C-alpha positions in Angstrom: -1.5 -7.6 17.8 -2.2 -5.6 14.7 -5.7 -4.8 13.7 -7.0 -3.2 10.6 -10.0 -1.7 8.8 -10.3 -1.2 5.1 -11.6 2.2 3.9 -12.4 2.5 0.2 -11.5 6.0 -1.0 -11.5 8.0 -4.2 -13.6 7.3 -7.3 -11.2 4.4 -8.0 -12.3 2.6 -4.8 -8.8 2.3 -3.5 -8.4 0.2 -0.4 -6.9 2.6 2.1 -6.2 0.7 5.4 -6.3 2.0 8.9 -4.0 -0.3 10.9 -3.3 -0.1 14.6 -1.6 -1.7 17.6 -4.3 -2.9 20.0 -2.0 -2.5 23.0 -1.1 1.2 22.4 -4.0 2.3 20.1 -1.4 3.9 17.9 -2.3 3.8 14.2 -1.1 4.3 10.7 -3.0 5.1 7.4 -1.8 2.9 4.6 -2.2 4.6 1.2 -4.5 7.5 2.0 -5.5 8.3 -1.6 -8.2 10.8 -0.7 -11.4 11.3 1.3 -9.4 11.9 4.4 -12.5 12.7 6.4 -13.5 9.0 6.1 -10.1 7.9 7.4 -10.3 10.3 10.3 -13.8 9.2 11.1 -12.7 5.5 11.2 -9.8 6.4 13.5 -12.3 8.1 15.9 -14.6 5.1 15.6 -11.9 2.7 16.6 -10.6 5.0 19.3 -7.0 5.1 17.9 -4.5 7.9 17.3 -2.9 8.2 13.9 0.8 8.5 14.2 2.1 8.1 10.7 1.3 7.5 7.0 2.7 4.4 5.1 2.8 4.4 1.3 3.2 1.5 -1.1 3.7 3.5 -4.2 3.3 6.9 -5.8 0.1 6.7 -7.9 -2.5 9.4 -7.2 -5.3 7.1 -6.0 -2.9 5.8 -3.3 -1.2 9.0 -2.2 -3.6 11.8 -3.2 -4.7 12.6 0.4 -1.2 12.2 1.9 -0.1 15.8 2.1 -3.4 17.1 3.5 -3.5 14.3 6.1 0.1 14.8 7.1 -0.3 18.6 7.4 -3.6 18.3 9.4 -2.2 15.8 11.9 1.5 16.7 11.9 2.5 13.1 11.3 5.5 11.7 9.3 5.2 9.9 5.9 7.1 6.7 5.3 7.5 5.1 1.9 7.5 4.3 -0.9 11.0 3.6 -2.4 12.7 6.7 -3.8 12.4 5.3 -7.3 8.7 6.5 -7.2 9.7 10.1 -6.6 8.8 11.1 -10.1 5.2 9.9 -9.6 4.9 12.0 -6.4 6.4 15.0 -8.1 3.8 14.7 -10.9 0.8 14.6 -8.5 -0.7 17.9 -9.6 -0.7 16.7 -13.3 -2.1 13.4 -12.3 -4.9 15.1 -10.3 -5.8 17.4 -13.2 -5.8 14.5 -15.6 -8.3 12.4 -13.5 -10.4 15.3 -12.3 -9.2 15.2 -8.7 -9.1 18.4 -6.6 -5.9 20.2 -5.8 -3.3 17.7 -4.8 0.0 18.8 -3.2 3.4 17.4 -3.8 5.2 16.1 -0.7 8.5 14.6 0.3 8.3 11.5 2.5 10.1 11.8 5.8 11.6 8.4 5.1 12.1 6.5 1.8 11.9 2.7 2.3 13.9 -0.1 0.8 14.2 -3.9 0.9 14.9 -5.1 4.5 13.6 -2.0 6.3 11.0 -2.2 9.0 8.3 0.2 10.1 6.6 0.4 13.4 3.0 1.0 14.4 2.8 1.2 18.2 4.5 -2.0 19.4 4.0 -3.8 16.1 6.9 -4.1 13.6 6.1 -4.6 9.9 8.6 -5.9 7.4 9.2 -3.9 4.1 9.9 -5.7 0.8 10.5 -4.0 -2.5 8.1 -5.2 -5.2 8.7 -3.2 -8.4 6.9 -3.8 -11.7 3.7 -1.8 -11.3 5.9 1.1 -10.4 9.7 1.0 -9.9 9.5 2.1 -6.3 6.6 -0.1 -5.1 7.0 -1.6 -1.6 4.8 -3.9 0.4 4.2 -4.2 4.2 4.1 -7.5 6.0 3.0 -8.3 9.6 4.5 -11.8 10.4 2.4 -12.1 13.6 -1.0 -11.9 11.9 0.3 -13.1 8.6 -1.1 -10.2 6.8 0.4 -8.2 3.9 -0.5 -4.8 2.3 0.5 -5.2 -1.3 -0.8 -2.1 -3.1 -1.3 -2.7 -6.8 1.2 -5.6 -7.1 -1.3 -8.4 -6.8 -5.1 -8.7 -6.8 -7.6 -11.6 -6.4 -7.3 -13.3 -9.7 -5.2 -10.6 -11.3 -2.0 -8.5 -11.2 -1.1 -4.8 -11.4 -0.9 -2.9 -14.6 2.5 -2.5 -16.2 1.7 -0.1 -19.0 2.3 3.1 -17.0 5.7 4.8 -17.2 8.3 2.8 -15.2 6.1 -0.4 -15.3 7.5 -3.8 -16.4 5.6 -7.0 -16.7 8.4 -9.5 -16.1 9.7 -7.4 -13.1 6.2 -7.5 -11.6 5.9 -11.3 -12.1 9.2 -11.7 -10.4 8.2 -9.5 -7.5 5.0 -11.5 -6.9 6.7 -14.9 -7.0 9.9 -13.9 -5.2 8.8 -11.2 -2.7 5.2 -12.1 -2.0 4.7 -15.8 -2.4 7.8 -16.6 -0.4 6.1 -15.2 2.7 3.8 -18.3 2.8 0.6 -19.6 1.4 -1.4 -18.8 4.5 -0.6 -15.1 4.3 -3.8 -13.0 3.7 -3.3 -9.8 1.7 -5.1 -6.5 1.3 -4.7 -5.4 -2.4 -5.0 -1.8 -3.5 -8.4 -2.6 -5.1 -11.0 -5.3 -4.6 -11.4 -8.2 -2.1 -8.8 -9.8 0.1 -7.2 -13.1 -0.8 -4.3 -15.3 0.3 -1.0 -16.0 -1.5 -1.9 -19.7 -1.5 -5.2 -19.1 -3.4 -3.4 -17.0 -5.9 -0.6 -19.6 -6.4 -3.3 -22.1 -7.1 -5.7 -20.1 -9.3 -4.4 -16.7 -10.5 -4.1 -17.0 -14.3 -1.1 -14.7 -14.3 1.1 -16.1 -11.6 -0.2 -19.6 -10.6 2.4 -22.3 -10.0 1.2 -24.3 -13.0 2.4 -21.5 -15.3 5.9 -21.7 -13.9 6.3 -25.3 -12.8 
Protein backbone atom coordinates (compact mmCIF):
# COMPACT_ATOMS: atom_id res chain seq x y z
CA UNK A 1 0.00 0.00 0.00
CA UNK A 2 1.21 3.46 -0.89
CA UNK A 3 1.13 6.18 1.74
CA UNK A 4 1.90 9.86 1.36
CA UNK A 5 2.49 13.14 3.15
CA UNK A 6 2.13 16.55 1.51
CA UNK A 7 4.93 19.02 2.27
CA UNK A 8 4.36 22.62 1.07
CA UNK A 9 7.68 24.06 -0.10
CA UNK A 10 9.04 27.30 -1.61
CA UNK A 11 7.39 30.75 -1.45
CA UNK A 12 4.86 29.37 -3.99
CA UNK A 13 3.52 26.80 -1.45
CA UNK A 14 4.12 24.01 -3.92
CA UNK A 15 2.80 20.62 -2.81
CA UNK A 16 5.83 18.38 -2.69
CA UNK A 17 4.78 14.85 -1.70
CA UNK A 18 6.70 12.22 0.18
CA UNK A 19 5.27 8.90 -0.98
CA UNK A 20 6.26 5.49 0.35
CA UNK A 21 5.55 1.78 0.28
CA UNK A 22 4.39 0.74 3.75
CA UNK A 23 5.82 -2.76 3.28
CA UNK A 24 9.38 -1.79 2.40
CA UNK A 25 9.53 1.76 3.84
CA UNK A 26 11.13 2.85 0.56
CA UNK A 27 10.10 6.33 -0.51
CA UNK A 28 10.17 8.90 -3.30
CA UNK A 29 9.93 12.69 -3.29
CA UNK A 30 7.49 13.99 -5.89
CA UNK A 31 8.38 17.49 -7.11
CA UNK A 32 10.94 18.62 -4.52
CA UNK A 33 10.85 22.29 -5.47
CA UNK A 34 12.98 23.45 -2.55
CA UNK A 35 13.26 23.45 1.24
CA UNK A 36 14.82 20.01 1.08
CA UNK A 37 15.44 20.02 4.83
CA UNK A 38 11.65 19.83 5.31
CA UNK A 39 11.46 16.85 2.96
CA UNK A 40 14.29 15.05 4.75
CA UNK A 41 12.74 15.80 8.13
CA UNK A 42 9.43 14.27 7.03
CA UNK A 43 11.23 11.16 5.76
CA UNK A 44 12.88 10.78 9.17
CA UNK A 45 9.57 11.34 10.93
CA UNK A 46 7.90 8.62 8.87
CA UNK A 47 10.85 6.26 9.24
CA UNK A 48 11.31 5.82 5.48
CA UNK A 49 14.29 5.79 3.12
CA UNK A 50 14.23 8.08 0.10
CA UNK A 51 15.24 6.05 -2.95
CA UNK A 52 14.33 8.34 -5.86
CA UNK A 53 12.91 11.63 -7.05
CA UNK A 54 9.85 11.82 -9.33
CA UNK A 55 9.10 14.97 -11.35
CA UNK A 56 5.87 16.01 -13.05
CA UNK A 57 7.34 18.94 -15.01
CA UNK A 58 10.25 21.33 -15.22
CA UNK A 59 9.08 24.54 -13.53
CA UNK A 60 11.30 25.94 -10.79
CA UNK A 61 8.85 25.57 -7.91
CA UNK A 62 8.56 21.85 -8.68
CA UNK A 63 12.18 20.97 -9.40
CA UNK A 64 14.31 23.65 -7.73
CA UNK A 65 15.56 21.35 -4.96
CA UNK A 66 16.06 18.32 -7.18
CA UNK A 67 19.79 18.58 -7.91
CA UNK A 68 20.69 19.29 -4.28
CA UNK A 69 18.53 16.45 -2.96
CA UNK A 70 19.79 13.98 -5.55
CA UNK A 71 23.40 14.88 -4.82
CA UNK A 72 22.98 14.68 -1.06
CA UNK A 73 21.29 11.27 -1.11
CA UNK A 74 22.80 9.78 -4.28
CA UNK A 75 19.37 8.90 -5.67
CA UNK A 76 18.10 8.82 -9.28
CA UNK A 77 15.73 11.33 -10.87
CA UNK A 78 12.80 10.07 -12.97
CA UNK A 79 10.67 12.38 -15.10
CA UNK A 80 9.37 14.51 -16.57
CA UNK A 81 9.04 13.93 -20.34
CA UNK A 82 12.02 15.14 -22.35
CA UNK A 83 9.94 17.92 -23.91
CA UNK A 84 10.50 19.86 -20.66
CA UNK A 85 14.29 19.78 -20.97
CA UNK A 86 14.38 23.46 -21.94
CA UNK A 87 12.73 24.37 -18.63
CA UNK A 88 15.28 22.39 -16.64
CA UNK A 89 18.15 23.89 -18.64
CA UNK A 90 16.83 27.36 -17.76
CA UNK A 91 16.68 26.75 -13.99
CA UNK A 92 19.44 29.28 -13.13
CA UNK A 93 17.58 32.00 -15.04
CA UNK A 94 14.26 31.01 -13.44
CA UNK A 95 15.86 31.10 -9.98
CA UNK A 96 17.33 34.55 -10.58
CA UNK A 97 14.03 35.89 -11.89
CA UNK A 98 12.05 34.73 -8.84
CA UNK A 99 14.69 35.42 -6.18
CA UNK A 100 15.50 31.81 -5.40
CA UNK A 101 18.97 30.81 -4.28
CA UNK A 102 21.46 29.11 -6.56
CA UNK A 103 19.70 26.34 -8.43
CA UNK A 104 21.62 23.74 -10.41
CA UNK A 105 20.72 22.29 -13.77
CA UNK A 106 20.39 18.51 -13.80
CA UNK A 107 19.68 15.71 -16.25
CA UNK A 108 17.09 13.15 -15.18
CA UNK A 109 18.36 9.59 -15.04
CA UNK A 110 15.19 8.58 -16.86
CA UNK A 111 12.85 10.64 -18.99
CA UNK A 112 9.24 9.40 -18.86
CA UNK A 113 6.52 9.01 -21.44
CA UNK A 114 2.97 7.73 -21.87
CA UNK A 115 2.58 4.14 -20.70
CA UNK A 116 5.72 4.01 -18.56
CA UNK A 117 5.63 2.90 -14.95
CA UNK A 118 7.72 3.91 -11.94
CA UNK A 119 8.21 1.95 -8.75
CA UNK A 120 8.41 2.97 -5.10
CA UNK A 121 9.32 -0.06 -3.07
CA UNK A 122 6.76 -2.71 -4.04
CA UNK A 123 4.30 -0.17 -5.44
CA UNK A 124 4.00 0.51 -9.18
CA UNK A 125 2.69 3.85 -10.41
CA UNK A 126 1.36 4.46 -13.91
CA UNK A 127 2.69 7.39 -15.95
CA UNK A 128 0.49 9.44 -18.26
CA UNK A 129 1.57 12.37 -20.39
CA UNK A 130 -0.51 15.47 -19.74
CA UNK A 131 0.87 18.40 -21.75
CA UNK A 132 -0.64 21.85 -21.91
CA UNK A 133 0.80 23.59 -18.83
CA UNK A 134 4.19 22.52 -20.14
CA UNK A 135 4.83 20.28 -23.15
CA UNK A 136 6.59 17.59 -21.09
CA UNK A 137 4.21 17.38 -18.13
CA UNK A 138 3.43 13.90 -16.77
CA UNK A 139 1.23 12.64 -13.95
CA UNK A 140 1.61 9.66 -11.62
CA UNK A 141 -1.30 7.34 -10.74
CA UNK A 142 -1.56 4.62 -8.10
CA UNK A 143 -4.47 2.37 -9.10
CA UNK A 144 -4.57 0.57 -5.74
CA UNK A 145 -5.20 3.65 -3.63
CA UNK A 146 -6.86 5.51 -6.52
CA UNK A 147 -4.58 8.49 -6.01
CA UNK A 148 -2.97 10.70 -8.66
CA UNK A 149 -0.21 13.31 -8.52
CA UNK A 150 -1.09 15.80 -11.24
CA UNK A 151 1.37 18.68 -10.80
CA UNK A 152 0.00 21.89 -12.32
CA UNK A 153 -2.46 20.29 -14.75
CA UNK A 154 -5.57 20.49 -12.58
CA UNK A 155 -6.52 22.18 -9.29
CA UNK A 156 -9.61 22.25 -7.14
CA UNK A 157 -11.89 24.54 -9.13
CA UNK A 158 -9.22 25.61 -11.61
CA UNK A 159 -6.62 24.48 -14.15
CA UNK A 160 -2.97 25.15 -14.84
CA UNK A 161 -1.69 28.28 -16.53
CA UNK A 162 -1.02 28.08 -20.25
CA UNK A 163 0.65 31.45 -20.84
CA UNK A 164 4.21 30.23 -20.24
CA UNK A 165 6.42 29.27 -23.20
CA UNK A 166 5.24 25.89 -24.49
CA UNK A 167 1.82 26.13 -22.85
CA UNK A 168 -1.40 25.58 -24.80
CA UNK A 169 -4.94 25.92 -23.46
CA UNK A 170 -6.74 23.39 -25.65
CA UNK A 171 -3.96 20.85 -25.18
CA UNK A 172 -4.36 21.22 -21.41
CA UNK A 173 -8.13 20.75 -21.58
CA UNK A 174 -7.65 17.62 -23.67
CA UNK A 175 -5.10 16.27 -21.20
CA UNK A 176 -7.47 16.75 -18.27
CA UNK A 177 -10.46 15.16 -19.94
CA UNK A 178 -8.61 12.36 -21.75
CA UNK A 179 -5.75 11.48 -19.41
CA UNK A 180 -7.07 12.40 -15.94
CA UNK A 181 -10.84 12.07 -15.95
CA UNK A 182 -10.70 8.68 -17.68
CA UNK A 183 -9.00 7.27 -14.56
CA UNK A 184 -12.33 7.44 -12.71
CA UNK A 185 -14.50 9.83 -10.71
CA UNK A 186 -13.43 8.28 -7.41
CA UNK A 187 -9.75 9.07 -7.92
CA UNK A 188 -8.39 11.63 -5.46
CA UNK A 189 -5.63 13.89 -6.69
CA UNK A 190 -2.83 15.94 -5.20
CA UNK A 191 -2.35 19.12 -7.24
CA UNK A 192 0.81 21.18 -7.38
CA UNK A 193 -0.82 23.87 -5.24
CA UNK A 194 -3.85 24.02 -2.98
CA UNK A 195 -6.15 21.36 -1.54
CA UNK A 196 -6.83 17.86 -2.78
CA UNK A 197 -9.98 17.03 -4.72
CA UNK A 198 -11.40 14.20 -6.80
CA UNK A 199 -11.83 13.92 -10.54
CA UNK A 200 -15.55 13.40 -10.00
CA UNK A 201 -15.88 16.67 -8.11
CA UNK A 202 -14.02 18.53 -10.85
CA UNK A 203 -16.14 16.94 -13.57
CA UNK A 204 -19.22 18.22 -11.76
CA UNK A 205 -18.15 21.71 -10.72
CA UNK A 206 -14.85 22.90 -12.20
CA UNK A 207 -15.81 25.89 -14.40
CA UNK A 208 -13.06 25.10 -16.93
CA UNK A 209 -13.52 21.36 -17.49
CA UNK A 210 -16.90 20.33 -16.04
CA UNK A 211 -18.91 17.88 -18.14
CA UNK A 212 -21.66 20.44 -18.68
CA UNK A 213 -19.23 22.49 -20.77
CA UNK A 214 -18.53 19.59 -23.09
CA UNK A 215 -21.72 17.57 -23.06
